[in-house]
Structures are given as structure tokens and as C-alpha cells.
N, C-alpha and C positions, 0 to 999 in steps of 0.2 A: 448232575453235580450238583454236590454237597455248595451251599454259599460259609460254610466254617471249619473250611477247609483249605489249605496253604492254595491252589489251585485255584479255590477258585476270590481266595485275596489276588492271588498274581492279574488273572483274566481281570478282575476289579479296576486295581491300581494300577499294575507296569507299564499301562499304555502314558496315562501320567508322569511315573517315576522315566519315561522315557523323557520329557520335554523337561525335564532339571537333570538329567543324569545322563552322565557316556557310559555304560555297562563294555567290557570286556568281549572279546569275540566270546569266546564261554562263557561267561554269562550269559551273553543275550541267548546265546545254542540253550544251556540249563534253561533258561527262561519259554522258549517254545517247547522244551519240549515238557516242562512240568505245564503248562497252557494246555498240550496236547495229548498228554499222555488220557489213555482208557476212553480215547473219543470216538475213534476212528479213524485217528489222519493214520496210523502206524498198520491198520490193517483191521479185518476183527477172523473171526472165526465159530462157523455156523456151526449146533450140534443137535441132529436131526433126530428121532427116536422112531425107529424099521417099526415101531408095531403100534404105535397109537400119532403118527405124524408131530408128534411136537419138535417145538422148532426152539433155541438159544442164540442167545447171538454175545457171541464176549469182545469184546473191545482189546485189543493188544497192549501192552504198556510199553513206554516208552524206555524204556533200563538205560535212565539217564542215573547215574548215583547218586544227584544230587536231588532226584523226586522223593519227595517221599512216600509214595507212592510203591515203590518200587524195587525198595529195599528186605521187606521179612524171605521171599525164597533164597534171594540170596545171600542170604548168612545165618539162615537156618544150612543153604548147601557147603559153605566154607567150615563154620564151628562144627560141622563133620567130619568134615576133612580134617585139622585139624585135631581129634578124635588121635589118630591111629599114632600120633605122636608125643601123647601123652605120658608120664613116669607119676609110679606112686612115690613122689618125694612133696615138700611145704612149697609153696608156690607164694610168689608177693608180687604189692601193683608198687609199683613209683609212676608217680609225676615229679615232670622236670618240667620246671616254671622258667619268663625271663620276666625279667621287668619291661612297664609298658611303656618303656621312655621308648623299646629298640618297637614299639607298634609300627610308627609311623615308615622307619626300612624297613619291616617283611611285610607292610604290604606295598610295597615299591615293587619289590624282591624276592618273592614270595619262590620262585621253585628254588633260589640260591639258599633264603635263607632258613624254609624249612629240611632240605638236606643237610646245614652247617647242624642245625636242631640233629636233627637223627643224628651224624656222624658224631658229633659232642660230646653226648649218652651213651653212646655205644663205645665209643673212644673210654667211657669217665669209668664204664660195671665193666669193661673188658681186663682193664688196669689196674685196677683193683681187683678186681676176684684173683689176677693173675700175681698180686701179693702174696706170700708165705705167710703174711700177721692176717690176713684176711678170710682166702679160703687155698688160696695154689691155686687153681683150679679155672679152666673152660667152663662158662653155667650156659646158661641157652635163657633168650626171653626174645616176645612177641614187642614190637615199639607199634602204636597208635598214632595218630595225627590229627589232633580237632585245634580249631584255631575260637569257637568260641567261647563268651560265658554262656547259663542263662539267659541274661534278657539278648542274645544274640549278640552283644558287645563283642571288638576283638579280641581274640584272649590266644593267643596261640600255644601250645604247650604237647606234652608226651603224654602219654597213659602206655604203659610198660608191664609186664606182667613177665618176672622171672624168675623161672628156675631155683627154687632156696639151695641146689647144691652142682657140679659138675666136675669134667674131668681133665684128671691130670694127668701130666706130658705122661706116666708110667701106667692108663688107661685105666686106671684108676680112681671110682668114686669117692670124689669127698663132698658132706653137706655138714652142716652144722648142727648141732640139737637144739641151743638159744638162741634162736629165733633168726632173722638176715644176717647175711655174713657181712654188711659193709652200711656202717653207723650211718644217719643223715648228713652228720655233722662232717664229716668227709668226703660225702657224694658232693656236696652243694660248693665247696671251691673248688674242683675240682674241675666239675663241668662248669662253673664260670670263668675259667681260665681259662681253657679248650678251645668255649667259644667265642670270647673277644677276643681271642688271638686269633681264630678263622676269621672272623668279623673283619678285624685290620688286615691281614694278610684279602681280604675279595676285595676291601677297601684301595689296597697298593696298587692291585694287578687290574683297578679302575674296571670290577667286573660288579656294580654295585649302583642302581638308580638311582635319584635324590629327581623327587616330585612332591607338590602337596607340600604335607607340612614337613615331608620330608625334605622340600628344597632347601634350609638354613647347612643345612651338612655338607650341601658341595663345596663350603670352606673346608677346608683341613683340621683350622684349628674348633672351628663349630661340633665337627664328629672327634677329637681330640676329648673338647669336652665330653661330648657323650658316651664317652667308655670309661672317661673317670667317674662321671656318677653312675654309671653300671659296677664299675669295678668295687665302689665302696657302699652298694647296697649288697646284701644278702639274699640272695637267690633262693627260693622258697625250694628244696623238693623237700614232697613226702613218699613217707615209706608203712604202707601198712602190712596187718599181722598177713601173717599165711592162712589161706583154705585147705578145709579139710575134707577130701574125695576129688576123684577129677568129675565129680558130676557139678558139682559145685564151681572148681574149677571154670569151668565151659561151660555156668551159667553166668558167672562174672564174666568173660571175656566179652559173652554175648553184648551186652550192655557196653562196652566202646569203640568191638568195629566196623558194625554196618549204618552209625547215626549221623544224622544229622543237624544243623543245626536248630531246631525245630521238629514235632513232631504233629500230625494231626490232631493228635487227642488234646494238646497243650491251647490249641486254636479254640475259642469262647467264645466268643461275635464278633460281628464287625458289622456296621455300619458303613452310611456313601462319603465317611472319612477316618475312620478307625477304625484298630480290630485291638480286641481285649484280649489278651493270651496270658497265661499259667508259668510263673516264674520261681524258682528257690531260692531263695532267701538265709544263704551261708553264712549272713553276721548272725540271724537269729535262728536257729539252729537251725536251718534247710527244710525252714516254714514254707507251705504252698501260698501265693500271694498272687494277685491281678496287677496288669500293666494292663495300658493303653497308648497306644504309638500311633500318630496317625497315619496311615497306609503305605503311602509312596515310603516313610521312612524304616517301613517295616521293609518292605521288596529293597529296601538301598542293604541292611543288614544280612536281610538273606545272603542274597548276590555275592557282601563281602566275605560269604565264607566257601565258597565256587573254586575248586583247586584247580590250578594251571593244567591243562590238555595234557594226560597221561600221566600226572607224577602220580606213585607211590606211595601210598596215604597205610601201608600195615608193613613189617619191615620184619625181617626175624637174622635173626644173631645168633654166632654160640653156635654149639651144638645140635642148634634148632637152624641155622644158614642152611640155602636152598642145595648148598654146597657141600654140605655137612651132614644131613638132618636123615639121608638114605641109611649111613654107614653105623654113625655116633648114634642112634637111637637105637636101635636094635643092638646093636651092645652095651651097650649103656642096663638097657632094659634085662640084658645080660643079667649084669652085673651086680645087679639092684638084685632079681632075683623078685621080679614085678612083671602083672599079666597085659598082652598090648589088648590094646584097645579097640573094638572092632568099626569101622566106618560101618553106618546103616545104611546111610542114602548112596556108596557111590554105586551106578550101572545103574542105576531106577531112568526111568524117563516119567514124563511130567503125571502124567495119573492115576503113578504109584508112591510118586513125587507125595501128590494134592490128598487121595489116599492115606500112609505113614502120618506125614507133622499136622493134617486137618482132618480126617477120617472124611473127606467129602470124595465120591467117588463121582470124578465128572465120566464116566462110564454107562453112568448108570440113568434112565430114565424120571423125573423128579415125578412125573404123573400119575407113572404103571409099573413101572419099577422094570420097563423092555433095554434091551442093549442100544446104544447109543453111538453114532456115527462123528467124529468130526472134521469137519469139510475149511481147510487154511486154501486151497490151490482158489486163487484171483478167481480166477474164468468159474469155481463151480460159488464160492462166496455173492460174483453178480449173482451168477444164476437165481440165488438162495434170495440175498437182498433185490434181485426183481420183483419176486413172486408175495414177498410178505406182506 
């Protein structure tokens, strides 16, 4: 176990965290998974060479989506599957954010508020895109939920990767040639209106819980004041220029899909009381700087970003929607006249995945180059472990 890892931080500070805080069942489960990942708690595989007898033990991972050690391979497989839906068209990055005044309500009602965030952003893009003034077609886009800032502060927002064109009702491909089809100054107020209208509906239907810092919003006058404040604010909607080429799209998408609040590479050091890690200072040009938190505060911030059980954090809309893409994407490809990007990883077993992605041959003995057999049966595991 590396002390300068998130696993090391949890092993050291999680017991103290429990003395001060009461995690949800999902947060406690994620913490347990992180602390036990690749320790043998989830079983082990034994690689045995038939030529020289060399043996290696590989502990299984926890596969929790909140664990920093379990994201790389699922990310590669997921990205590869998206490759088959790529079109030779411009792609744009859009970020939808909400005012920080709503954070207490978000945290108390994560499933409802995150769902509202997805719906409001999707309805905004689809409604404006259908307008002849902007596109007059149905685009396709992927929405990805993030809940953190660089210092793990609570900051729910959506990253959206959108195709810069779409299909009209007559089955024609429509794409603007002079930038993205939606101006930010139009997107932002419509999104704000849809989100706050949805929030008011949730309140009226008693679909919200108010606790902690949000307790005061049980009073309807306080809640109305919150809505008034949010209506007056300018909601930041960020639009970035298009990407050149399919590989650039995949590389960019990979930065956002399977990320968690912080990776092991950003942990710099840990002592008896604190954890030091790197953060980006976006107010100063995005430069990296060091920040130190008490260990318990680090754990608390990390667990804030554990999503509710079963919550889908990556969603597809428009012509990329799960109900549409099998029919719409091949049709668009034919209309545009673009090539089909083939999956590289579909149907490959673990050994071939490791060889193709990381040039690691798990079936080759590192000592003699002989053939390695991998045993993952529990009885065989006990046999090899007892003779090790």
C-alpha cells in the first residue's frame, strides 16, 4: 500500500472521520471498497509458469466507480464503444453550471437535483436546436455529471459533448459552417428558466428534503427568496470551439467520463494530521499549486462526491440516444458520406485487452518467457497460497 494514495489516506484517516461524521450507506460502502481494493479482500489470481514454476499473485480490484484504482480499463472500454457512433462532423464542448446558492439543496436531494440538471440541460439544447433560427434539426450529445471543483469543493455541473449538426424531420443532415449553432447568451437564460421551474415543481410536490444548511428552505418564503436570488443571477454556460478529427474527440471525451473527484497522481504527501495535494488555480490561468487539508477534511470532501446508488452519470440524447442511435447514426453516416470508426476492443478477453492497451502480456512468464496459466478458482487459490 502506497501511503501517498487515496487508499492510504482512507486507511489512516477514515476511522477518525467516523468519529466526527455519519456517512450515508453508499459513502460507507465506497470507503470500504477503496480501503480493501487490491488487498486480497476480493480474491486473488495466481499466475503460474509451466516451464520454470514462477508464480505471481494478483489481487482483485473492488470495481467501485468511486475508486481511483478501478477507472482506467472501464474508461478505455467505454470510449472504444463510443467510437462506433462517431461522425465526421464538428463537435463542441458545453458546460452547464448552477449558482452556488443551490448547493445545500443539491446535496440533500442528489438524485432529484442531478436528474433535474440533466433534464433541464437536455431540454434546452433540443428545444433551441429544433428552432429554424438556430438549426432546425435534432442533434446528438453526451452529458456527463461532475460534482467537484479542483479542490474537491462541492460544485455540481454538466460537461456536454455535442455534435455540431443534426437530422431534420425530412431526414436531411443540417450543420452550420460558422461555429456552434447555439449562442451562449440564448442557452443560459433558457436553461435557468427550465431548471428553476423544475425546482419549484419539486418543492410543490413535496419532492425535496431540507436538512443541514438547507433546513431554512422548509419555510416557503425562504425558498421563494432563494428562487428570486437565482433568477437574478447570470448562470454561466461555457461553449468551446470544435475539435478536429475523431481521435481528438475521443481523447477529449476521455478526460471527463470516468474521472472522480481526485486521482492518486495529485496526492503529494501525507503526515500524521494532513494531506497535501495539487489543485488548479483557474483564477490565475489554471496554474498548479499545492494545498494542504486536515486528513479528516480530505476524506469528507472526497465522500461528498459519491453518487447515489445506481445513478447514471453519463447520458445520451438526440440522435445519440440509446433508442435512436442504432438507426440514426448509420443513416447520418450515409447521408454525410463518412467512414465508420470500428471498435478495437469489442469481444476481447482480459489478456488481449492488456496486450493491446498497455503492451502487457499476462500469459508470458517474466522470468523465462514460458506460457503462464492463470488460476482464479477459489480452491486452486487456497492450494497455491498455502504452498507459497
